[in-house]
VMD Tcl script that draws the C-alpha trace (Angstrom):
set ca {
  {-19.09 -14.35 28.95}
  {-19.62 -18.07 28.79}
  {-22.33 -19.06 26.30}
  {-22.86 -22.29 28.22}
  {-23.05 -20.62 31.58}
  {-26.53 -20.00 33.05}
  {-27.87 -16.48 32.97}
  {-29.13 -15.07 36.24}
  {-32.70 -13.95 36.72}
  {-33.65 -10.72 34.95}
  {-36.60 -8.35 35.19}
  {-39.56 -8.60 32.77}
  {-39.34 -6.72 29.48}
  {-41.22 -3.58 30.53}
  {-39.12 -3.17 33.67}
  {-35.93 -3.63 31.65}
  {-36.71 -0.63 29.47}
  {-37.70 1.48 32.45}
  {-34.51 0.64 34.33}
  {-32.37 1.30 31.26}
  {-34.00 4.63 30.51}
  {-33.20 5.97 33.92}
  {-35.36 9.02 33.34}
  {-39.12 9.27 32.75}
  {-40.11 10.05 29.18}
  {-36.94 8.81 27.51}
  {-38.47 6.86 24.58}
  {-35.84 4.17 24.00}
  {-38.50 1.76 22.73}
  {-38.87 3.86 19.57}
  {-35.23 3.81 18.58}
  {-34.35 1.82 15.41}
  {-31.84 -0.14 17.47}
  {-32.23 -2.36 20.48}
  {-30.63 -0.97 23.64}
  {-29.43 -3.17 26.46}
  {-27.38 -3.39 29.63}
  {-25.72 -6.64 30.65}
  {-23.51 -7.60 33.52}
  {-20.71 -10.19 33.15}
  {-19.34 -11.59 36.37}
  {-15.85 -12.79 37.11}
  {-17.09 -16.32 36.37}
  {-18.21 -15.17 32.88}
  {-21.87 -15.59 33.74}
  {-24.07 -13.15 31.85}
  {-27.03 -11.24 33.32}
  {-29.10 -9.10 30.98}
  {-30.07 -6.31 33.38}
  {-32.30 -4.38 31.02}
  {-33.27 -4.28 27.34}
  {-35.74 -2.60 25.06}
  {-38.36 -4.84 23.39}
  {-36.60 -4.60 20.00}
  {-33.83 -6.84 21.34}
  {-36.21 -9.79 21.60}
  {-37.71 -8.95 18.20}
  {-34.29 -8.93 16.53}
  {-33.42 -12.28 18.08}
  {-36.80 -13.80 17.30}
  {-37.26 -14.58 20.98}
  {-40.73 -15.13 22.51}
  {-41.99 -12.72 25.18}
  {-40.32 -12.98 28.61}
  {-37.66 -15.32 27.19}
  {-34.21 -15.44 28.73}
  {-32.47 -13.00 26.38}
  {-28.95 -14.37 26.81}
  {-30.15 -17.90 26.12}
  {-32.07 -16.58 23.12}
  {-28.95 -14.74 21.94}
  {-26.75 -17.84 22.18}
  {-29.37 -19.95 20.39}
  {-29.78 -17.41 17.58}
  {-26.20 -17.54 16.29}
  {-23.76 -20.25 15.22}
  {-21.50 -21.47 18.03}
  {-18.42 -20.18 16.22}
  {-19.84 -16.65 16.13}
  {-20.78 -16.75 19.83}
  {-17.24 -17.91 20.60}
  {-15.91 -15.02 18.52}
  {-18.07 -12.62 20.54}
  {-16.67 -14.04 23.78}
  {-13.12 -13.52 22.53}
  {-13.95 -9.99 21.34}
  {-15.51 -9.16 24.70}
  {-12.42 -10.26 26.62}
  {-10.11 -8.35 24.29}
  {-12.25 -5.21 24.60}
  {-12.48 -5.49 28.40}
  {-8.77 -6.06 28.82}
  {-7.89 -3.34 26.34}
  {-10.49 -0.92 27.69}
  {-11.92 -0.27 24.25}
  {-15.42 -0.52 22.71}
  {-16.80 -3.91 21.77}
  {-17.72 -4.38 18.10}
  {-19.15 -7.61 16.66}
  {-21.48 -8.71 13.89}
  {-22.84 -12.03 12.69}
  {-25.63 -13.67 10.71}
  {-28.43 -15.46 12.49}
  {-28.45 -19.22 12.12}
  {-31.84 -19.76 10.52}
  {-32.50 -16.48 8.68}
  {-30.57 -14.21 6.32}
  {-30.66 -11.46 8.96}
  {-27.39 -9.88 10.06}
  {-27.05 -8.15 13.45}
  {-24.34 -5.84 14.72}
  {-23.49 -5.27 18.39}
  {-21.70 -2.16 19.61}
  {-21.07 -1.60 23.31}
  {-18.98 0.14 25.89}
  {-17.57 -1.76 28.85}
  {-16.97 -0.50 32.38}
  {-16.02 -2.34 35.56}
  {-18.01 -1.76 38.76}
  {-16.83 -1.85 42.35}
  {-17.46 -5.61 42.56}
  {-15.21 -6.25 39.57}
  {-18.08 -7.18 37.25}
  {-18.07 -5.92 33.68}
  {-21.04 -3.71 32.83}
  {-21.85 -3.79 29.14}
  {-24.03 -0.96 27.79}
  {-24.73 -1.28 24.10}
  {-26.99 -1.46 21.11}
  {-27.99 -4.28 18.75}
  {-29.05 -3.30 15.23}
  {-30.24 -5.01 12.07}
  {-27.63 -4.49 9.33}
  {-29.12 -6.88 6.77}
  {-29.79 -4.13 4.22}
  {-26.31 -2.69 4.68}
  {-24.80 -6.17 4.24}
  {-26.79 -6.68 1.05}
  {-25.53 -3.34 -0.21}
  {-21.98 -4.32 0.75}
  {-22.34 -7.64 -1.04}
  {-23.65 -5.89 -4.13}
  {-20.77 -3.45 -3.98}
  {-18.27 -6.27 -3.46}
  {-19.77 -8.18 -6.40}
  {-19.51 -5.06 -8.58}
  {-15.96 -4.47 -7.42}
  {-15.06 -8.09 -8.13}
  {-16.60 -7.80 -11.61}
  {-14.63 -4.62 -12.24}
  {-11.47 -6.32 -11.01}
  {-12.08 -9.25 -13.34}
  {-12.75 -6.85 -16.19}
  {-9.55 -4.95 -15.47}
  {-7.62 -8.22 -15.37}
  {-9.21 -9.27 -18.67}
  {-8.32 -5.94 -20.26}
  {-4.79 -6.32 -18.96}
  {-4.65 -9.85 -20.39}
  {-5.99 -8.63 -23.74}
  {-3.43 -5.84 -23.79}
  {-0.64 -8.30 -23.00}
  {-1.97 -10.65 -25.69}
  {-2.05 -7.80 -28.19}
  {1.55 -6.95 -27.37}
  {2.58 -10.59 -27.68}
  {0.63 -10.95 -30.91}
  {2.21 -7.85 -32.40}
  {5.71 -9.06 -31.55}
  {4.98 -12.53 -32.92}
  {3.36 -11.22 -36.11}
  {6.26 -8.85 -36.73}
  {8.73 -11.71 -36.27}
  {6.77 -14.17 -38.41}
  {6.32 -11.57 -41.15}
  {9.89 -10.35 -41.08}
  {11.47 -13.78 -41.50}
  {9.84 -14.75 -44.83}
  {9.93 -11.16 -46.08}
  {13.67 -11.06 -45.40}
  {14.06 -14.30 -47.34}
  {12.05 -12.96 -50.28}
  {13.88 -9.64 -50.26}
  {17.38 -11.10 -50.01}
  {16.69 -13.74 -52.68}
  {15.31 -11.12 -55.04}
  {18.31 -8.86 -54.38}
  {20.71 -11.69 -55.23}
  {18.90 -12.49 -58.48}
  {18.87 -8.84 -59.49}
  {22.48 -8.23 -58.51}
  {23.77 -11.08 -60.60}
  {21.77 -11.63 -63.75}
  {24.23 -14.28 -64.89}
  {23.39 -16.73 -62.08}
  {23.49 -20.37 -63.03}
  {20.13 -22.03 -63.51}
  {20.61 -24.20 -60.41}
  {21.37 -21.17 -58.23}
  {18.46 -19.22 -59.67}
  {16.16 -22.18 -59.07}
  {17.33 -22.50 -55.46}
  {16.64 -18.82 -54.81}
  {13.22 -19.15 -56.44}
  {12.43 -22.08 -54.14}
  {13.40 -19.93 -51.13}
  {10.98 -17.26 -52.33}
  {8.19 -19.81 -52.85}
  {8.60 -21.30 -49.36}
  {8.66 -17.85 -47.80}
  {5.51 -16.87 -49.69}
  {3.86 -20.10 -48.53}
  {4.79 -19.26 -44.92}
  {3.23 -15.82 -45.31}
  {0.08 -17.36 -46.77}
  {-0.09 -19.84 -43.87}
  {0.26 -17.02 -41.34}
  {-2.51 -15.01 -42.97}
  {-4.75 -18.09 -43.16}
  {-4.28 -18.73 -39.44}
  {-5.12 -15.15 -38.51}
  {-8.21 -15.21 -40.72}
  {-9.29 -18.58 -39.29}
  {-9.08 -17.33 -35.71}
  {-11.03 -14.22 -36.69}
  {-13.75 -16.36 -38.27}
  {-13.93 -18.62 -35.22}
  {-14.18 -15.74 -32.76}
  {-16.80 -14.02 -34.94}
  {-18.83 -17.24 -35.20}
  {-18.99 -17.12 -39.00}
  {-17.15 -20.35 -39.77}
  {-19.21 -22.65 -42.01}
  {-18.50 -26.41 -41.85}
  {-19.70 -28.39 -44.87}
  {-20.12 -31.82 -43.34}
  {-20.06 -35.04 -45.27}
  {-18.40 -38.47 -45.31}
  {-14.65 -37.90 -45.04}
  {-11.70 -40.29 -45.12}
  {-9.21 -39.77 -42.31}
  {-6.39 -40.99 -44.58}
  {-7.28 -38.43 -47.25}
  {-7.15 -35.66 -44.65}
  {-3.44 -36.28 -43.99}
  {-2.31 -34.07 -46.87}
  {-0.13 -31.73 -44.84}
  {2.28 -30.45 -47.45}
  {6.06 -30.64 -47.71}
  {6.90 -28.73 -44.53}
  {5.95 -31.64 -42.26}
  {8.77 -34.13 -41.63}
  {6.99 -37.46 -42.07}
  {10.15 -39.41 -41.27}
  {9.48 -38.86 -37.54}
  {5.73 -39.60 -37.74}
  {4.04 -43.01 -37.59}
  {0.49 -43.45 -38.85}
  {-1.74 -46.37 -37.86}
  {-5.10 -46.45 -39.68}
  {-7.02 -49.73 -39.87}
  {-8.12 -50.79 -43.36}
  {-11.73 -50.98 -42.20}
  {-11.77 -47.54 -40.57}
  {-15.11 -45.96 -41.53}
  {-15.39 -42.43 -42.89}
  {-16.20 -39.68 -40.42}
  {-18.80 -36.94 -40.66}
  {-16.59 -33.93 -41.24}
  {-15.59 -31.09 -43.53}
  {-12.59 -32.46 -45.50}
  {-10.73 -29.14 -45.53}
  {-11.31 -28.45 -41.85}
  {-10.33 -31.99 -40.83}
  {-7.12 -31.68 -42.82}
  {-6.27 -28.45 -40.99}
  {-7.08 -30.06 -37.61}
  {-4.88 -33.11 -38.13}
  {-2.02 -31.20 -39.76}
  {-2.03 -28.57 -37.00}
  {-1.92 -31.31 -34.35}
  {0.92 -33.13 -36.14}
  {2.89 -29.89 -36.62}
  {2.43 -28.96 -32.96}
  {3.48 -32.42 -31.79}
  {6.53 -32.47 -34.08}
  {7.52 -28.99 -32.93}
  {7.58 -30.06 -29.28}
  {9.19 -33.48 -29.80}
  {12.87 -33.93 -28.88}
  {15.22 -35.15 -31.62}
  {15.14 -38.90 -32.05}
  {11.54 -39.33 -30.88}
  {8.49 -40.04 -32.96}
  {4.99 -38.64 -33.20}
  {2.21 -41.18 -33.62}
  {-1.21 -40.78 -35.20}
  {-3.71 -43.58 -34.59}
  {-7.40 -43.87 -35.38}
  {-9.92 -46.41 -34.14}
  {-13.65 -46.85 -34.28}
  {-15.10 -46.57 -30.78}
  {-18.85 -47.05 -30.52}
  {-20.68 -44.66 -32.83}
  {-17.61 -42.57 -33.48}
  {-13.99 -42.54 -34.58}
  {-11.26 -41.53 -32.17}
  {-8.05 -40.07 -33.58}
  {-5.05 -39.64 -31.29}
  {-1.90 -37.63 -31.99}
  {0.74 -38.39 -29.34}
  {4.20 -36.94 -28.82}
  {6.94 -37.64 -26.28}
  {7.91 -34.05 -25.60}
  {7.88 -32.17 -22.28}
  {4.09 -32.35 -22.05}
  {1.80 -29.83 -20.36}
  {0.79 -29.69 -16.71}
  {-2.89 -30.72 -16.42}
  {-3.59 -27.49 -14.53}
  {-2.90 -25.64 -17.79}
  {-5.16 -27.72 -20.00}
  {-7.88 -25.07 -19.63}
  {-5.76 -22.43 -21.40}
  {-4.05 -24.78 -23.83}
  {-6.46 -23.88 -26.64}
  {-6.50 -20.12 -26.06}
  {-5.34 -18.16 -29.11}
  {-1.73 -16.98 -28.87}
  {-0.86 -19.40 -26.05}
  {2.65 -20.74 -26.53}
  {4.08 -23.43 -24.25}
  {7.79 -23.86 -23.75}
  {8.57 -21.78 -26.81}
  {11.29 -19.18 -26.83}
  {12.15 -17.11 -29.85}
  {10.16 -17.43 -33.04}
  {7.86 -20.27 -32.12}
  {4.88 -19.05 -34.13}
  {1.75 -17.28 -33.00}
  {0.29 -20.09 -30.91}
  {-2.81 -20.40 -33.08}
  {-2.57 -24.03 -34.19}
  {-4.34 -25.64 -31.22}
  {-6.96 -22.89 -30.99}
  {-7.82 -23.43 -34.66}
  {-7.78 -27.23 -34.26}
  {-10.31 -27.14 -31.41}
  {-12.49 -24.52 -33.09}
  {-12.63 -26.51 -36.34}
  {-13.28 -29.78 -34.47}
  {-16.19 -28.29 -32.54}
  {-17.55 -26.72 -35.74}
  {-17.79 -30.29 -37.10}
  {-19.66 -31.46 -34.01}
  {-16.64 -33.19 -32.51}
  {-14.42 -32.87 -29.45}
  {-10.70 -32.21 -29.04}
  {-9.22 -32.98 -25.62}
  {-5.67 -33.16 -24.20}
  {-4.19 -35.85 -21.98}
  {-0.78 -37.05 -20.87}
  {1.07 -39.51 -23.07}
  {2.12 -42.60 -21.09}
  {5.82 -42.24 -20.42}
  {5.75 -38.47 -20.94}
  {4.42 -36.08 -23.55}
  {1.06 -34.81 -24.73}
  {-1.74 -36.64 -26.53}
  {-4.46 -34.82 -28.45}
  {-7.67 -36.80 -28.98}
  {-10.15 -35.95 -31.73}
  {-13.61 -37.55 -31.51}
  {-15.91 -37.42 -34.55}
  {-19.11 -39.16 -35.59}
  {-19.03 -42.04 -38.04}
  {-20.63 -41.27 -41.40}
  {-23.01 -43.83 -42.87}
  {-22.11 -42.79 -46.43}
  {-18.96 -43.43 -48.43}
  {-16.56 -40.50 -48.84}
  {-16.55 -38.68 -52.17}
  {-13.43 -38.81 -54.32}
  {-11.11 -35.89 -53.72}
}
mol new
graphics top color blue
foreach p $ca { graphics top sphere $p radius 0.5 }
foreach p [lrange $ca 0 end-1] q [lrange $ca 1 end] { graphics top cylinder $p $q radius 0.2 }
display resetview
């Protein structure tokens, strides 16, 4: 079955149907499929011995056209080659021939099903049908699309369930730690009412820090809820980047360098949200920085905006994972109580709420750099 080989002469269309029917009155022309008989010689030359008119219609061939030539022209070369291979496998294995393909210039799909016998001369006689399966293919594609959507939905539900489990474990851990501190400190103060003032003050400071950690955890959970619900309100105005670096006592500034030009203009931002963005980025960078390395925060005016970069020299993140870096509850390289993984999600959500962008990139020499881009404000910042 050589698609390049010439087909031998074949009878006109009406005679083909009559020869194929074999018996008077057998109405093959009215079948919803095209019926044919072809002969394939030892040299792989194809002769269409007989065919009903629907064969030509399915192929889009003009009347009295050479049907094998029309068949070869109707399909991509790769599909015709696949048919040749399927024919040889079916002939050698003495099994039915099955094949389907899409026509080259139309969305129509055709399916061929045939039986193969070998005559006394050693030629293969192929008796089969050719049918239009376009509607069935469309139905299959619709079913496959629905199945794919269901698979994606199942995967999403599985991811949500895993996230819920991770969140529960992280929340329990992050609640238990400060609660244990508060409980044990209170027990010590109650057990020994004669504690020295210095000892009592130290225990009180433990309680205060633990309460602050609980408050921070609750704030983060509420912030993520507001972002996901789309109810966050950003009150934009001229804001000083320097004033937004009020991150509290928990941040170790000894390992952080800050480079802000004296002439850096104010940005159009919500002061409280910008403070949370920059402090979250600094805390995340410090958390992932090896001992003895520094975290740098720089800001520069670039065009009509201000670009703020927070760079660390930690293990960094593979660029292929940048897309999930800001997902809530994503934690990279953290084992044990590394927090809920909400800091970056909140930082991006707050930045976008202020009309800005937050993007990750690799720090030269290793590490991760977070870049915040905000508009310059034409007004002077208000006193805080």
